[in-house]
C-alpha positions as CSV (number, residue, x, y, z in Angstrom):
1,M,16.8,54.0,30.6
2,T,16.6,56.6,33.4
3,S,17.5,56.2,37.0
4,D,13.9,57.1,37.8
5,N,12.7,54.1,35.7
6,R,15.3,51.8,37.3
7,A,14.0,52.9,40.7
8,V,10.5,52.0,39.6
9,G,11.7,48.5,38.5
10,A,13.6,47.9,41.9
11,A,10.5,49.0,43.8
12,K,8.4,46.5,41.8
13,L,10.8,43.7,42.5
14,K,10.7,44.4,46.2
15,A,6.9,44.5,46.2
16,L,6.7,41.3,44.5
17,R,9.0,39.7,47.2
18,H,7.0,41.3,50.0
19,S,3.7,40.1,48.5
20,R,5.1,36.5,48.8
21,G,6.1,37.4,52.5
22,L,9.7,36.5,51.7
23,S,12.6,37.9,53.5
24,L,15.9,38.5,51.6
25,A,17.3,35.3,52.9
26,E,14.1,33.3,52.2
27,C,14.2,34.8,48.5
28,A,17.7,33.6,48.1
29,R,16.9,30.1,49.3
30,A,13.8,30.0,47.0
31,L,16.0,30.9,44.0
32,L,18.6,28.2,44.9
33,A,15.7,25.7,45.1
34,Q,14.5,26.9,41.6
35,A,18.0,26.3,40.2
36,S,17.9,22.8,41.5
37,S,14.4,22.0,40.3
38,I,14.9,23.2,36.7
39,G,18.5,21.6,36.5
40,H,20.2,25.0,36.3
41,P,23.0,24.8,39.1
42,S,25.7,27.4,39.2
43,R,29.2,26.2,38.5
44,A,30.2,27.9,41.7
45,A,27.3,27.4,43.9
46,P,26.5,30.6,45.7
47,T,25.9,30.8,49.3
48,V,22.5,32.1,50.7
49,A,24.3,35.1,52.2
50,G,26.0,35.9,48.8
51,L,22.6,35.5,47.0
52,Q,20.9,37.6,49.6
53,R,23.2,40.5,48.9
54,S,22.5,40.2,45.1
55,V,18.7,40.4,45.7
56,A,19.3,43.4,47.9
57,R,21.3,45.1,45.0
58,W,18.5,44.4,42.5
59,E,15.9,46.0,44.8
60,S,18.1,49.0,45.9
61,I,16.1,52.2,45.1
62,A,19.3,54.3,45.4
63,S,21.3,52.2,43.0
64,P,19.3,49.4,41.4
65,T,20.9,46.7,39.4
66,L,19.4,44.5,36.7
67,P,19.8,40.8,37.6
68,D,21.9,38.8,35.2
69,E,20.2,36.5,32.8
70,R,20.6,33.4,34.8
71,H,19.0,35.0,37.8
72,Q,16.2,36.6,35.7
73,L,15.5,33.0,34.6
74,L,15.3,31.8,38.2
75,L,13.1,34.7,39.3
76,A,10.8,34.2,36.3
77,H,10.2,30.5,37.3
78,L,9.8,31.6,40.9
79,Y,7.0,34.1,40.0
80,A,5.4,31.8,37.4
81,R,3.9,29.9,40.4
82,T,1.5,31.3,43.0
83,P,2.2,30.8,46.7
84,G,-0.4,28.0,46.3
85,D,2.0,26.3,43.7
86,E,-0.3,27.0,40.7
87,I,1.1,28.0,37.3
88,V,-0.3,31.5,36.5
89,L,1.4,33.4,33.6
90,G,-1.5,35.6,32.2
91,P,-2.2,39.4,32.5
92,G,-2.2,40.6,36.0
93,S,-0.2,37.7,37.4
94,D,3.1,38.0,39.4
95,F,4.9,36.6,36.3
96,A,3.6,39.4,34.2
97,E,4.4,42.0,36.8
98,F,8.0,40.5,37.1
99,L,8.5,41.1,33.3
100,N,7.2,44.6,33.7
101,A,9.8,45.2,36.6
102,L,12.6,44.1,34.2
103,T,11.4,46.4,31.5
104,Y,11.9,49.3,33.9
105,L,15.3,48.0,35.0
106,G,16.5,48.1,31.3
107,A,16.0,44.6,30.0
108,S,15.6,44.5,26.2
109,Q,12.3,43.6,24.6
110,A,14.0,40.9,22.6
111,W,15.5,39.3,25.7
112,L,12.1,39.6,27.6
113,T,10.4,38.0,24.6
114,S,12.8,35.1,24.8
115,L,12.6,34.9,28.5
116,R,8.7,34.7,28.4
117,S,8.7,32.1,25.7
118,T,11.2,29.9,27.7
119,V,9.1,30.1,30.8
120,V,5.8,29.7,29.0
121,H,7.2,26.5,27.1
122,A,8.6,25.1,30.2
123,H,5.2,25.1,31.9
124,T,2.8,24.5,28.9
125,S,4.8,22.2,26.6
126,N,2.4,19.3,27.5
127,G,-0.6,21.3,26.4
128,G,-2.4,21.2,29.8
129,G,-0.5,24.1,31.1
130,L,-1.9,26.5,28.6
131,I,-4.6,27.5,31.2
132,A,-1.9,29.2,33.2
133,L,-1.9,31.9,30.4
134,L,-5.3,33.1,31.4
135,P,-5.7,36.0,33.7
136,P,-5.4,34.9,37.4
137,E,-9.0,35.2,38.4
138,I,-10.1,33.0,35.4
139,S,-7.3,30.6,36.0
140,S,-8.2,30.2,39.6
141,M,-11.8,29.6,38.8
142,L,-11.0,27.2,36.0
143,T,-8.6,25.2,38.1
144,S,-11.2,24.7,40.7
145,A,-13.9,23.8,38.1
146,L,-11.6,21.1,36.7
147,V,-11.2,19.4,40.1
148,R,-15.0,19.8,41.0
149,P,-16.8,20.2,37.7
150,E,-20.2,19.7,39.4
151,W,-19.6,23.1,41.1
152,V,-19.2,25.1,37.8
153,D,-21.5,28.1,37.7
154,E,-22.3,30.8,35.2
155,R,-19.5,33.1,36.5
156,L,-16.9,31.0,34.7
157,S,-18.7,30.9,31.4
158,A,-19.2,34.8,31.7
159,A,-15.5,35.3,32.4
160,L,-14.4,33.1,29.4
161,Q,-16.8,34.8,27.1
162,S,-15.5,38.2,28.2
163,A,-12.0,36.9,27.5
164,V,-12.9,35.9,24.0
165,T,-14.6,39.1,23.3
166,D,-11.6,41.2,24.5
167,I,-9.4,39.1,22.2
168,G,-11.7,39.5,19.2
169,A,-11.8,43.3,19.8
170,Q,-8.0,43.4,19.1
171,F,-8.2,41.6,15.8
172,D,-7.1,44.5,13.7
173,T,-4.4,45.7,16.2
174,L,-2.4,42.7,17.5
175,P,-0.2,40.4,15.5
176,F,-2.0,37.1,14.6
177,A,0.5,35.0,16.5
178,R,-0.2,37.0,19.6
179,L,-3.9,36.5,19.2
180,Q,-3.3,32.7,18.7
181,L,-1.4,32.6,22.0
182,L,-4.2,34.5,23.8
183,L,-6.9,32.3,22.4
184,A,-5.1,29.0,23.1
185,P,-5.9,28.7,26.8
186,V,-9.5,29.6,26.2
187,V,-9.8,26.9,23.5
188,E,-8.2,24.4,25.7
189,A,-10.4,25.3,28.7
190,S,-13.5,25.0,26.6
191,R,-12.6,21.5,25.4
192,R,-11.7,20.2,28.9
193,L,-14.9,21.7,30.4
194,L,-17.2,20.3,27.8
195,A,-15.6,16.8,28.3
196,A,-16.3,17.1,32.0
197,P,-19.6,16.3,34.0
198,I,-20.6,20.0,34.4
199,P,-24.2,20.9,35.4
200,E,-26.9,20.8,32.7
201,P,-27.8,24.5,33.1
202,V,-24.1,25.7,32.5
203,Q,-23.5,23.5,29.6
204,S,-25.2,25.7,27.1
205,S,-23.4,28.9,28.1
206,L,-20.0,27.1,28.0
207,R,-20.9,25.6,24.7
208,A,-21.6,29.1,23.4
209,V,-18.3,30.3,24.7
210,A,-16.6,27.3,22.9
211,V,-18.4,28.2,19.6
212,S,-17.0,31.8,19.9
213,A,-13.6,30.7,20.8
214,Y,-13.2,28.0,18.1
215,T,-14.6,30.3,15.4
216,L,-12.2,33.1,16.2
217,A,-9.3,30.6,16.6
218,G,-10.2,29.2,13.1
219,R,-10.0,32.7,11.6
220,V,-6.7,33.4,13.3
221,A,-5.3,30.0,12.1
222,F,-6.5,30.9,8.6
223,E,-4.6,34.2,8.8
224,L,-1.5,32.4,9.9
225,R,-1.7,30.2,6.7
226,D,-2.5,27.1,8.8
227,D,-5.5,25.8,6.7
228,V,-5.4,22.3,8.3
229,A,-5.8,23.8,11.9
230,S,-8.2,26.3,10.7
231,Q,-10.5,23.7,9.1
232,A,-10.4,21.5,12.2
233,L,-11.3,24.4,14.6
234,Y,-14.2,25.5,12.2
235,T,-15.4,21.8,12.3
236,E,-15.4,21.9,16.1
237,A,-17.2,25.2,16.2
238,T,-19.9,23.9,13.7
239,H,-20.4,20.7,15.7
240,E,-20.8,22.6,19.1
241,A,-23.1,25.1,17.5
242,G,-25.2,22.3,16.2
243,L,-25.5,21.0,19.8
244,L,-26.8,24.3,21.0
245,A,-30.0,24.1,18.9
246,V,-29.7,27.8,18.2
247,P,-29.4,27.9,14.3
248,W,-28.2,31.5,14.0
249,R,-25.0,30.7,16.0
250,R,-24.2,28.0,13.6
251,A,-24.8,30.4,10.7
252,T,-22.2,32.8,12.1
253,V,-19.6,30.0,12.1
254,H,-20.5,29.1,8.6
255,L,-20.0,32.7,7.4
256,S,-16.5,33.1,8.9
257,H,-15.7,29.6,7.6
258,A,-16.9,30.7,4.1
259,M,-14.7,33.7,4.1
260,A,-11.7,31.6,5.1
261,S,-12.5,28.9,2.5
262,L,-12.8,31.4,-0.5
263,H,-9.3,32.7,0.3
264,S,-7.6,29.4,1.1
265,T,-7.1,26.0,-0.4
266,A,-10.7,25.0,0.1
267,G,-11.8,27.4,-2.6
268,M,-15.0,28.7,-4.2
269,S,-17.0,25.5,-4.1
270,K,-16.7,25.0,-0.4
271,A,-17.4,28.8,0.3
272,L,-20.6,28.5,-1.7
273,Q,-21.8,25.5,0.2
274,L,-21.0,27.2,3.4
275,A,-22.8,30.4,2.5
276,D,-25.9,28.4,1.5
277,A,-25.8,26.5,4.8
278,A,-25.5,29.9,6.6
279,V,-28.7,31.2,4.8
280,R,-30.6,28.1,5.8
281,D,-29.5,28.3,9.4
282,A,-30.1,32.1,9.6
283,N,-33.7,31.7,8.3
284,R,-34.5,29.3,11.1
285,G,-35.5,30.7,14.5
286,R,-34.8,34.1,15.7
287,G,-31.5,35.0,14.0
288,T,-32.7,38.2,12.4
289,A,-29.3,40.0,12.9
290,V,-27.3,37.4,11.0
291,R,-29.8,37.0,8.1
292,P,-28.7,40.0,6.0
293,W,-25.0,39.0,6.5
294,A,-25.9,35.5,5.2
295,H,-27.8,36.7,2.2
296,A,-25.1,39.4,1.4
297,W,-22.2,36.8,1.4
298,Q,-24.5,34.4,-0.7
299,A,-24.9,37.3,-3.2
300,A,-21.1,38.1,-3.3
301,L,-20.2,34.5,-3.9
302,T,-22.8,33.6,-6.4
303,A,-22.0,36.8,-8.3
304,R,-18.3,35.7,-8.4
305,A,-19.5,32.3,-9.7
306,G,-21.4,34.1,-12.5
307,D,-25.0,33.6,-11.2
308,H,-25.9,37.2,-11.5
309,Q,-29.7,36.8,-11.1
310,I,-29.4,34.7,-7.9
311,A,-27.0,37.3,-6.6
312,Q,-29.4,40.0,-7.2
313,N,-32.2,38.1,-5.4
314,A,-29.8,37.5,-2.5
315,L,-29.1,41.3,-2.3
316,E,-32.8,42.1,-2.3
317,L,-33.3,39.7,0.6
318,A,-30.3,41.2,2.4
319,A,-31.9,44.8,2.1
320,Y,-35.2,43.3,3.3
321,D,-33.5,41.5,6.3
322,M,-31.6,44.7,7.2
323,D,-34.8,46.8,7.3
324,S,-36.6,44.1,9.2
325,A,-33.7,44.0,11.8
326,S,-33.3,47.7,12.2
327,S,-36.6,48.0,14.2
328,G,-34.6,47.1,17.4
329,S,-31.5,48.7,18.9
330,R,-28.5,48.6,16.6
331,S,-25.0,47.6,17.6
332,G,-21.6,48.0,15.9
333,D,-21.9,44.5,14.6
334,D,-25.2,45.0,12.8
335,F,-25.5,45.0,9.0
336,S,-25.8,48.5,7.8
337,P,-26.6,50.4,4.7
338,W,-22.8,50.9,4.2
339,H,-22.3,47.0,4.2
340,L,-25.2,46.6,1.6
341,H,-23.5,49.2,-0.6
342,G,-20.2,47.3,-0.3
343,F,-21.8,43.9,-1.2
344,T,-23.8,45.5,-4.0
345,G,-20.7,47.2,-5.4
346,V,-18.8,43.8,-5.4
347,C,-21.7,42.1,-7.2
348,Q,-21.9,44.8,-9.7
349,L,-18.1,44.5,-10.4
350,Y,-18.5,40.8,-11.0
351,A,-21.4,41.5,-13.3
352,G,-19.2,43.7,-15.5
353,C,-20.7,47.2,-14.4
354,A,-17.5,48.8,-13.5
355,D,-18.9,52.4,-13.6
356,T,-21.9,51.7,-11.2
357,A,-19.6,49.5,-9.0
358,H,-17.2,52.2,-8.5
359,D,-19.8,54.7,-7.4
360,T,-21.5,52.1,-5.1
361,L,-18.3,51.3,-3.5
362,S,-17.4,54.9,-3.0
363,Q,-20.6,55.2,-1.0
364,A,-19.8,52.2,1.1
365,L,-16.3,53.6,1.9
366,Q,-17.7,56.8,3.5
367,S,-18.3,54.8,6.5
368,M,-15.5,55.6,9.1
369,A,-16.6,52.8,11.5
370,M,-15.8,50.1,9.0
371,P,-13.1,47.6,10.2
372,L,-9.8,47.9,8.4
373,A,-10.0,44.4,6.8
374,E,-13.4,45.2,5.2
375,Q,-12.1,48.6,4.0
376,A,-9.3,46.8,2.3
377,I,-11.6,44.5,0.6
378,L,-13.7,47.3,-0.8
379,I,-10.7,49.5,-1.8
380,T,-9.2,46.6,-3.9
381,S,-12.6,46.1,-5.5
382,Q,-12.7,49.9,-6.3
383,A,-9.2,49.7,-7.8
384,L,-10.3,46.9,-10.2
385,A,-13.2,49.1,-11.2
386,R,-10.9,51.9,-12.0
387,V,-8.7,49.7,-14.0
388,R,-11.5,48.3,-16.0
389,L,-12.8,51.9,-16.6
390,G,-9.5,52.6,-18.3
391,D,-7.6,54.5,-15.6
392,P,-5.0,51.9,-14.4
393,E,-2.9,54.7,-12.7
394,A,-5.9,55.6,-10.4
395,G,-6.4,52.0,-9.7
396,A,-2.7,51.6,-8.6
397,A,-3.1,54.7,-6.3
398,L,-6.0,53.0,-4.6
399,L,-3.9,49.9,-4.1
400,H,-1.3,52.0,-2.5
401,H,-4.0,53.3,-0.1
402,C,-5.2,49.8,0.7
403,L,-1.5,48.7,1.6
404,E,-1.5,51.6,4.1
405,A,-4.9,50.9,5.5
406,C,-5.0,47.2,5.9
407,P,-3.7,45.2,8.9
408,A,-0.2,43.9,8.4
409,H,0.0,40.5,6.8
410,A,-3.8,40.1,6.9
411,R,-4.4,37.2,4.5
412,I,-7.7,38.3,2.8
413,P,-6.6,41.8,1.8
414,T,-3.2,40.3,0.6
415,V,-5.0,37.8,-1.6
416,R,-7.3,40.5,-3.0
417,L,-4.4,42.9,-3.5
418,N,-2.7,40.1,-5.7
419,W,-5.9,39.6,-7.6
420,A,-6.0,43.3,-8.4
421,R,-2.3,43.4,-9.3
422,K,-2.9,40.9,-12.0
423,E,-5.2,43.3,-13.7
424,L,-2.3,45.7,-14.1
425,R,-0.2,43.2,-16.2
426,P,-0.7,45.3,-19.4
427,W,1.1,48.2,-17.8
428,Q,3.8,46.0,-16.2
429,H,6.7,48.4,-17.1
430,E,5.0,51.7,-16.4
431,Q,6.4,53.7,-13.4
432,F,3.1,53.6,-11.4
433,V,3.2,49.8,-11.5
434,T,6.8,49.5,-10.6
435,A,6.2,51.8,-7.6
436,L,3.3,49.7,-6.5
437,D,5.4,46.6,-6.8
438,D,8.0,48.2,-4.5
439,H,5.3,49.1,-1.9
440,L,4.0,45.5,-2.1
441,M,7.5,44.2,-1.3
442,E,8.0,46.6,1.5
443,A,4.7,45.6,3.0
444,V,5.3,41.8,3.0
445,A,9.1,42.1,4.0
446,P,9.9,41.1,7.6
447,G,10.9,43.8,9.9
448,P,14.5,44.3,11.2
């Protein structure tokens, strides 16, 4: 840690104190009050004057000093509350800025993680405080809305939806435990708002936010191997989507739930039921964008179950739906020819046509815009095709590539990798299989 970095940290600490309008002495008194309120008294109680000198040392640009751990904890509790005595811990808050200042002053990331967890737990352990983890502007709006729900307007639902969208965009890059922490306050906020007497015009937009939040939270809980919580969240999402009377929204919930069910304890039967329900909902109303996804997933699941003619019919419907939907403007979430190639290749593989499946999957993998999890699914399927074509070494090489490409510890790619690995059992003692096993062990091993 350079002296320049420490000076930046000291300046940030001083700026935080000044933003509260606190003098050095007032800051010292506030820290003593914090120590008393959290039951953290010093064995040799410091005087205000002595603590005032410590605050000045921490903020000294010329020779900044990192506060000791006890005083970091007291400062953290101080900045966890706004001057109006609200708990705000999310991005952009004084609390987040305080942790940033400690980083510049040389605090270790392990200690900062522990400090943040301690303070977050202290203020959210009863569940109701999770709202404090939202960004300050949303937290402020939400606090007001819960006091006077009749004043809720579309600004709050738009802000919450933006938060869910931002979290979803980080699905491939952030650890799932971190995503769960980010989603928890939005999920709680949605539940509390929908239980309050909010104005009728705003109910639909807030319910749409709830559907998005519960669905994403269900997928994240699935990735964290918590199938009970995942099922409960998907059930909530399905219920709220049904109240919206917009069938395509419920179809999107069913599709996410079907993927999770196929790769979890619920299994194939539940996944097929959900895919069929998604098709029914997608074909009602104006859900043209979700129809090809619904038919494609129905095709993949029925092909895996051995109903190849039904799968072929569903693929043809997916192609028709894709062409019908393409007349409007396309977005990154639209079903594309690359997706159709991917689902077709998977169905061909289940039908026993490994040669055509391999070529079709190769076409699908030419798309550079495909999310990493989708790439991993297709690469494992292509690896299976290579093994069944009599080239197990090439199949193992593709599985190495999948391990490098897929998000760390993502559940669906991991399950499919294990499926593919079982196909290599006849070559169990070959060097290319033992090398793959070593790579698998490295990929799932916890970090240092």
